[in-house]
Each structure stands twice: as C-alpha cells, then as structure tokens.
C-alpha positions as CSV (number, residue, x, y, z in Angstrom):
1,M,21.7,49.9,-73.4
2,R,23.1,50.0,-70.0
3,F,21.0,49.9,-66.9
4,P,22.0,52.3,-64.2
5,L,23.2,50.6,-61.0
6,T,21.0,52.7,-58.8
7,K,17.8,51.3,-60.3
8,V,18.8,47.7,-59.6
9,L,19.7,48.6,-56.0
10,E,16.4,50.3,-55.4
11,A,14.4,47.4,-56.6
12,G,16.4,45.0,-54.5
13,P,17.0,41.3,-55.2
14,K,14.0,39.3,-56.4
15,P,12.6,36.8,-54.0
16,P,12.6,33.1,-55.1
17,N,9.5,31.8,-56.5
18,F,8.0,29.2,-54.0
19,P,4.7,27.6,-54.6
20,A,2.0,28.7,-52.1
21,I,1.0,26.2,-49.5
22,T,-2.8,26.0,-49.5
23,S,-3.4,22.8,-47.4
24,S,-3.5,22.9,-43.6
25,V,-2.4,19.2,-43.4
26,S,1.3,18.8,-43.3
27,P,2.7,16.4,-45.9
28,V,5.1,15.0,-43.2
29,P,3.4,12.3,-41.1
30,S,3.3,12.6,-37.3
31,P,6.3,10.9,-35.7
32,K,4.2,9.1,-33.0
33,P,0.8,7.4,-33.3
34,R,-2.1,8.8,-31.3
35,W,-2.7,5.6,-29.4
36,I,0.5,5.8,-27.4
37,P,-0.6,8.6,-25.0
38,R,-4.0,6.9,-24.5
39,F,-2.2,3.7,-23.7
40,F,-0.2,5.4,-21.0
41,V,-3.2,7.2,-19.5
42,I,-5.2,4.0,-19.3
43,G,-2.2,2.2,-17.8
44,F,-1.6,4.8,-15.1
45,A,-5.3,4.9,-14.3
46,L,-5.4,1.1,-13.8
47,A,-2.2,1.2,-11.6
48,G,-3.6,4.0,-9.5
49,A,-6.9,2.2,-9.0
50,F,-5.1,-1.0,-8.0
51,A,-2.9,0.9,-5.5
52,L,-5.9,2.6,-4.0
53,W,-7.9,-0.6,-3.8
54,S,-5.0,-2.4,-2.0
55,W,-4.4,0.5,0.3
56,L,-8.1,0.8,1.4
57,Q,-8.6,-3.0,1.7
58,P,-9.2,-4.1,5.4
59,Y,-6.7,-6.4,7.2
60,D,-9.3,-9.1,7.3
61,G,-12.5,-8.8,5.3
62,R,-14.5,-10.9,7.8
63,P,-13.3,-10.4,11.4
64,D,-15.0,-12.5,14.1
65,P,-17.9,-10.4,15.5
66,A,-17.4,-12.1,18.9
67,A,-14.0,-10.4,19.3
68,G,-15.6,-6.9,19.4
69,C,-12.6,-5.3,17.5
70,R,-10.7,-5.7,14.3
71,V,-7.0,-5.8,13.3
72,V,-5.7,-2.7,11.6
73,A,-2.1,-3.8,11.0
74,T,0.8,-5.9,12.3
75,R,4.5,-5.4,12.4
76,V,7.2,-8.0,12.7
77,Q,10.6,-6.9,13.9
78,R,13.6,-9.2,14.2
79,D,15.7,-9.0,17.3
80,L,18.7,-11.4,16.9
81,G,17.2,-14.9,16.9
82,Y,13.8,-13.7,18.1
83,F,10.9,-11.6,16.8
84,W,8.7,-8.9,18.1
85,L,5.1,-9.0,16.8
86,D,3.2,-5.7,17.2
87,V,-0.6,-5.9,16.7
88,H,-2.7,-2.8,16.2
89,L,-6.4,-3.3,17.0
90,R,-9.4,-0.9,16.7
91,A,-12.6,-1.3,18.6
92,D,-15.4,1.0,17.3
93,P,-17.4,1.5,19.6
94,A,-15.3,0.1,22.4
95,P,-17.2,-2.2,24.9
96,A,-17.0,-1.3,28.5
97,D,-15.3,-4.6,29.4
98,L,-12.7,-4.4,26.6
99,L,-9.7,-4.1,29.0
100,A,-11.0,-7.0,31.2
101,T,-11.2,-9.2,28.1
102,P,-8.4,-11.8,28.0
103,L,-6.0,-11.2,25.0
104,R,-3.9,-14.1,24.0
105,L,-1.9,-15.0,20.9
106,R,-2.8,-18.5,19.6
107,L,0.1,-20.3,17.9
108,D,-0.2,-22.9,15.2
109,D,0.7,-25.7,17.7
110,G,-2.2,-24.8,20.0
111,R,-0.2,-22.9,22.7
112,T,-1.2,-19.4,23.7
113,L,1.0,-16.4,24.7
114,T,0.0,-13.3,26.7
115,P,1.2,-9.9,25.4
116,A,4.5,-8.5,26.7
117,D,3.1,-5.0,26.3
118,L,-0.3,-3.4,26.0
119,R,-1.1,0.2,25.2
120,V,-4.7,1.6,24.9
121,T,-6.0,4.9,23.7
122,G,-9.6,6.3,23.7
123,E,-12.5,6.4,26.1
124,T,-15.2,3.8,26.8
125,G,-18.0,4.2,24.3
126,Q,-15.7,5.9,21.8
127,P,-13.4,4.3,19.2
128,R,-10.5,2.7,21.1
129,E,-7.1,1.6,19.7
130,L,-5.0,-1.1,21.3
131,W,-1.4,-2.0,20.6
132,L,-0.2,-5.4,21.7
133,K,3.4,-6.6,21.6
134,F,4.4,-10.3,21.6
135,W,7.9,-11.8,22.0
136,L,8.2,-14.8,19.7
137,E,10.8,-17.4,19.0
138,R,11.5,-18.4,15.4
139,A,9.4,-21.6,15.6
140,D,6.5,-19.7,17.0
141,L,6.3,-17.4,14.0
142,E,6.6,-20.3,11.5
143,G,2.9,-21.2,11.3
144,K,-0.5,-19.5,11.3
145,L,-1.3,-17.0,14.1
146,G,-4.6,-15.9,15.7
147,L,-5.5,-13.5,18.4
148,E,-8.0,-14.6,21.0
149,V,-10.1,-11.6,22.1
150,G,-12.6,-12.8,24.6
151,Q,-14.8,-15.4,22.9
152,G,-13.6,-14.5,19.4
153,V,-10.5,-15.1,17.3
154,L,-8.9,-12.7,14.9
155,R,-6.6,-13.9,12.1
156,L,-3.2,-12.3,12.2
157,K,-1.3,-14.6,9.9
158,S,-2.8,-17.2,7.5
159,K,0.3,-18.3,5.6
160,R,3.2,-20.4,6.8
161,G,6.8,-19.2,6.8
162,I,8.9,-16.5,8.4
163,P,9.6,-13.1,6.7
164,D,13.2,-12.7,5.6
165,L,14.5,-10.0,8.0
166,E,17.9,-8.9,9.2
167,H,18.6,-7.9,12.8
168,R,16.5,-4.8,13.8
169,Q,14.7,-4.8,10.4
170,S,10.9,-4.7,10.5
171,R,8.1,-5.2,8.1
172,D,4.5,-3.9,8.3
173,H,1.6,-6.0,7.1
174,T,-1.9,-4.7,6.2
175,S,-3.3,-8.1,5.5
176,H,-3.3,-11.5,7.2
177,R,-1.8,-13.1,4.1
178,W,1.9,-12.8,5.0
179,G,4.7,-15.2,5.5
180,S,7.9,-16.0,3.7
C-alpha cells in the first residue's frame, strides 16, 4: 500500500527523541571556584583600608605641645645643587603671639637657619596655617631636621639621607620618616 505524499507533509518530520532533563543542577562543573571572588573582595578591602589609614595618619603622632602647632606636610624641591624645603604648619587654635614666636630650622650638626619665606593665613584665635620655606645645601639636608617653634621642637625629618631628585623635581612628605 502506498502512502499519499500529502499525509506525510501534513504530519511533518518527527522530532528527535531526547531524554527530558529533570535536574536543575548542571552536569558540567563550574569553570571557577567560588573562593576566587571572595579572595579579591577581601584583598581590595584590605588594600583600601591600608590606603585610608596611611592617608589619614598625622605627620607626627606626638608633636611637642610647647610648639603650639603641628606639621601638616613638607615638600623638598631640588634647585640645581641646592634644595628648597617647604614646611606647612597648622596651629589650632592659634595663640596671639604665634607670629612673634621665633621659627628656626635646627640642622643635625646643631646649626639653625631662619626661613627664607613665611606666609600666614587665618585670624588670631582661629585655626592658622603657616608656610615656611628654607634654602638648604646638600649637606644640610643629609641628617635629621627639626623646627624650633618658640620653646618646642617639631620633627621634620627623622631619617638620614637625601631624596633622589632631579633638577626642579619635588617630593611631598606626609610623615617625618623620609630620607633616601
């Protein structure tokens, strides 16, 4: 007996017989373990916490209270064979006699230098900011440095050595632990 062609075309081709998937778990294992993303999240959190801690850390954790102010930051800039040392101070609250207070840079060999430039912002009784600028020779910057403010001394540099700088290159420091 012959089957008419029209009946075969109406019925269409038969779909293949695939077994039904009843499990929601894939038989193929995950290509990456689950601990890798957790490792990166923990690593980034620790790196961020360290960066925040080092950024918020004061220049000197124990400034001399007799100085009446604290060091915020320093900058060293090379000018041929010499160096400019910029010192940023903050007095909060500023004493009335702050500008009459002698300000001198104490070198490691015992000599003292007066600032080549002094800029002040703020009013008496309010927080005041001072910027001092010192002109130093290479030998002056070799040892430890302190800033005499009245009867107190603030640490500016507690390590020996000179930062490796090219002409007109500068480096900012937010801690007294700098040197070579």
